[in-house]
N, C-alpha and C positions, 0 to 999 in steps of 0.2 A: 436753674430757671426757675422764676418765681412763679408760684402756684396760680396765681391771678392772671400771669400772662400765660400762661400754660391753656387754662381756661379760656382765654379770651381766642387762642391760636384754635382751639377744638370747635368753638360754636364759629369761626369764620369757615373752618373745613366742611362743618355739618353743612353749611349753606352752599359751598362750593358743591357740594355731592349732591344737594337739589339739583344745582342747576345743570350739573352734568347728566343726571338723570334725565331731565327734561330735552337739553338739546341735543344730547348724543349718546341718550337710552343706555348709559351705564348702570348697570345694576348696583343700587345703592349697598347690596349684601356683599358685592363683591368688593366694594371700596373698605366695608368696615371690615372686611377677612385681611385687606393689605393693612388695615390699620392694626387690626389686632398683632398681626405678625410680625411687626414693626415694632409695634411695643413690647412684644415678648424678647424680641432681638435685645433691645434697649435694656431690658430687666436684666437679661444676662452680662450684657455689657457691665452692669452697675455692680452687679451681685459677684462677679466674676465665676460665673458659670459656664462650664464647656459641656455639660451633660445635656445632650439634646432633648432628653424627657423631662417637659416641664408640666407633667399632667396634675401635680397640685397647683398651679397657678393659672388663673384666670382673668381675661379682659371683660371689664362691664361698661358696654357702650349705651349711653342714653341719649339720643340725638335730640329729643325735646327738650331735654334740660341743657342740653349740650356739655355734657359730663363724661367722662371716659375715667373709668378706675381698674386700679389692680388688683387683685386679691390672693393671697399667698393661702390655702387650705391645710390646715394641719390637724391630726387627729390626736386627742386627746389620750394618753396615755400615763401609766404610774411613773415608769422606767423611759426617760429618752433615750433611744439609740440613734435616730437619725432627725438630726434638728431643721432639715429643709423638709420634712413631712411629718414631722412629730410636736407636740407641743405637753409640758407636764399638767396634770391636774392643776398644781400650784398656781402656774402661771394663767393658765386659763382661767381659773376663779379670780383671777385679777382683772380681768376684761370684765366676766360674768359669772356672778358668784352659781348660778345656776347649772353650768355647765358640770359632767361629769364625766367619766371615763368611756371612751367607745364616741364620744361626739364629735363633731366636725367644727372646730372655728376658722372661719374667715377672718382673716390680717389685712388690713389695707393698707399697701405700697404707695407711700405718698407720690406721685409723679413728680413735685417740687424737689424731691431727691435727686432726679436725674441729674447727669450732668449736662454742661452745654455740650458736649461732644454727642452724647446720648438721644438728646431732644433732636440736635441736628440730624443725626440719623434716623429717627422715626420721619423728619419732616421730608427728608431728601427721599426715602424710600417711598413714602404715601405719594409724594407728585409726581416721583418717578414712574411707578404703576400706574396711575391714573392719565400721565400721558402714553406711556405703552398700550394702556387700553383703548385710549382714545385715538390711536394712531389705527391701533387694528381693526377698531369698528371704521375708520373712515375708510381704509383700506377695503376691506369684507363689501362696506355699503357701495361705494362705486365702481368695485370687481364686477359684481353683479350689474350694473350700470353701464359697461361697455358694451358698445354695439347699440347704445341710445342715447338721445340728444337731450341736453339740459340747457336752459335758461340762466343766461351770466349777466354779470356788467363789467364792462372795461374798467380796469382800475390804474394800469401805467404801462408803459411799457419798458421793458428791461433787458438791454443788450440782443435788441432785434424781437424780444419775445413779448407776446402781450400776455400780461398777468391779468387774470379773469377771476371774479369772486363769484360764486354761486353759493347755493343754497342759504342765501340770505346773510353771504358774507363770512359763513363758518368756516369755509374750503377756500383755498386760493388753489385756480388750476391754471396750466401753461396753454396759451395757444402759439407753437413755434411756428417761426419765421417759414418752413416750408410749409406748414398746413394755413397759412394765410393767404387769401385773396390777392391777386396782384391788382393794387388800384384801389383795394378797398380801405376805408379810414377807421381806425380805432382809436376813438376819441373817448378819453377817462370819463366815466357816466353812462354810456352807451349799452343800453340792452339789446344783447343779441341771441340767436340761439346756437348753439356749438352739439357737434359729435363727439363722442367721448369715443378714443380710440385706447387709452391703456392708464393704467393707475400704476406705479414704482414705489417702493418704500427707499428712501436713499440711505447712506449710511450717518452715522453721526447722531443718531436719534431725531432725525429730523422729520417734521410732517408728509405724511405719504402726497405724491404727487399727481394730480390728475391730469391728462394729456387730452387736448382739444384738436378738433380741426372743422374750419371752414369749407376745405376744398374736397373732401371724402364722398363720393358718391351716395353714399349709405345717409349724409345729411337731407339729400333728397328724400330718400326711400322712408324716413321716418317724417317728415315733415307731411309727407301725403297721407302717410298711415292716419296721423292724427285729424287730416281734413277728410278723409273717406272713409266712411263707414262700411262700404262693402268689403275695402282691404282688411279692414278689421276683423271683418266677420268671413273673410276666407271667400268671398264671393267672386271678388276680383284679385287677382296676383299682379305682383312686381315680376317679370320676368328677366329684366335687365335695366342696365343704366350705361351709357355713355356720357362723361363730364367734361366740359372744359371750364374750370370754375370760375364766377365771375362772369363768364359772356354767354356760353349756351349749352343744353343738357338736352338728351333725348331719352324718355323713360317707356320700355315696351311694357303693355298691360295684358291682361289676358282674363276673359271672364269665365268662370265654371257654370254660368246660367245664360243658358239662349236668351232670357229674356231682360238681361243685364247687359248693355254696352259698356264694353271697360273705358274708351277712351271719354264717351259724354260722359259716365259716371266721376271720372277723374277731372273732368274740367269744371262739371257743374253746372247748375241754373246760370245763366248769364256771365258763367266764367268765375263765380264766386268762389269755387273750390281751389281753382288753381292760381287764383289771384291771393290766397290767404297765404300759401305755400310761397308766391313770388315775393310777399312783403316781407320775407324773412332772407331774401336771396340776394337785395339792393340792385334791382335790375337784369340779373340774370335772367334769359329767356329759356321755357323748357317747352320742347316738342313733345308730346304724348301720341306715341304711336302703338297700332293693335299689334301683339305678336301673334305669330302662326306657326305652327309646325312644320309647315311647307315653306323653307328657307328663301325659296325665290318670290313668295307672295311677303317673306317677311323682309326681306330686303327691299322688295317694291316700298313696302310701309315704313322702312327706315329710312327710305331717301326723301319722303315728303318733306315741304310740300310739291316736291316736283312729281312730276306722272312719269312714269315707266312705260316705254313702248315696246319693248322685246328685253327680254332678259335668257341669257344661256350660263350654264352652271360648269365649272370642272370640279367636281365633286372631290378627286385625287389632292388637289392643289386649295381646295377651297378658296376657290377664285370666280367671281361674278361677272361677266361682260354684261353692260347695261348700255342701252339704246334708248335716249329721251330726244323730244324733240329739240330742236336748234334752237329754239325761241326759248327752252328751259333749261338748257346745259350749266350756264352762269347760276341758275335756282339750284340745279340738281348738285354741282360742286361746292356750292358755296363760297362764301367771300374768305379768301386764303385758304379755300379747300375742306373749309371745316364743317359744309355738310355732309359731305363725302365720306369724310374722316371720321365723324362722330356716324354715322350708319355702318361705316367698317367695324368700329369699336362697339356698337350695340349690337351686331350680329356676328361678331368673330370671322368675316370674311372678308377677303381683298376683293375691293370694287374697284373696275375700269369701266369711266363712263365715257361714253361718246354721243356723238349728235348727230341726229337724223334729219334729213330735209322732209 
């Protein structure tokens, strides 16, 4: 491969290394070490060396000049016994008359002498290691973000899966069909909030896959954490969430301070906090209810907005028998039984609702 072409390749590589460092935080020293290792492997191919010890061969990398050089270091001796590590005084003085016995001579090995195969080995090794490192960084980065939310832009639909660009397009993520909200539109270019459920590295050296959800209850939890400072500060706790994604959810909250109303704090003045959560959920409704260690009280709260007249608890079967005014029976049960169903999910109890005159 011509020397000029090699130099241009290295200049392009150094530019790529700068970009990788900025975008993916890949340490340039790591890339330089990979390049050095690849060049030494190619050097052994060219020289037909099988010995692993190359202590007298060094790679010099100068990213500012865009140059890479290989040097053989040989000791000046009277009588050469090892041509790989020694040079005669006569030959050394042909290079520079000032050399004397005991000096070390640095002899450049022109990279232009590398065969096409050796040059290809260098290129493939460096690119492969960089991709491997990038995959590792993406995997580690998003593994730490599992159970958190991320903003993404819908890119396309692929076999019923929604492909989402996250981190400004640096990473592609998948919203599987089973994690999509029924009836929700996923138009290309639409920006949404997603919950990260998992990150996996597929076979055949492909990019890590980040898996997303729009249906997970914790999507609501994380959205509320972002909007309610008291949750972030630990004053208010989200104790339970029951969700029928895209339709309605119930969230049970508790305050560790007698001075802070958990429901009011989550709703916010004029409903601003809960509205900021709802705008990311495309019309889904959320009931904020007060959690209580008294299960009877908790079940009453969970059935809101209906009012409970009386409640009997079967502690063994975890079953609650609830009486509500006849005028509120349909409200307590909800359309299609949704209110009662969500209350049961929220509390973990079976709930039997009856009307009372």
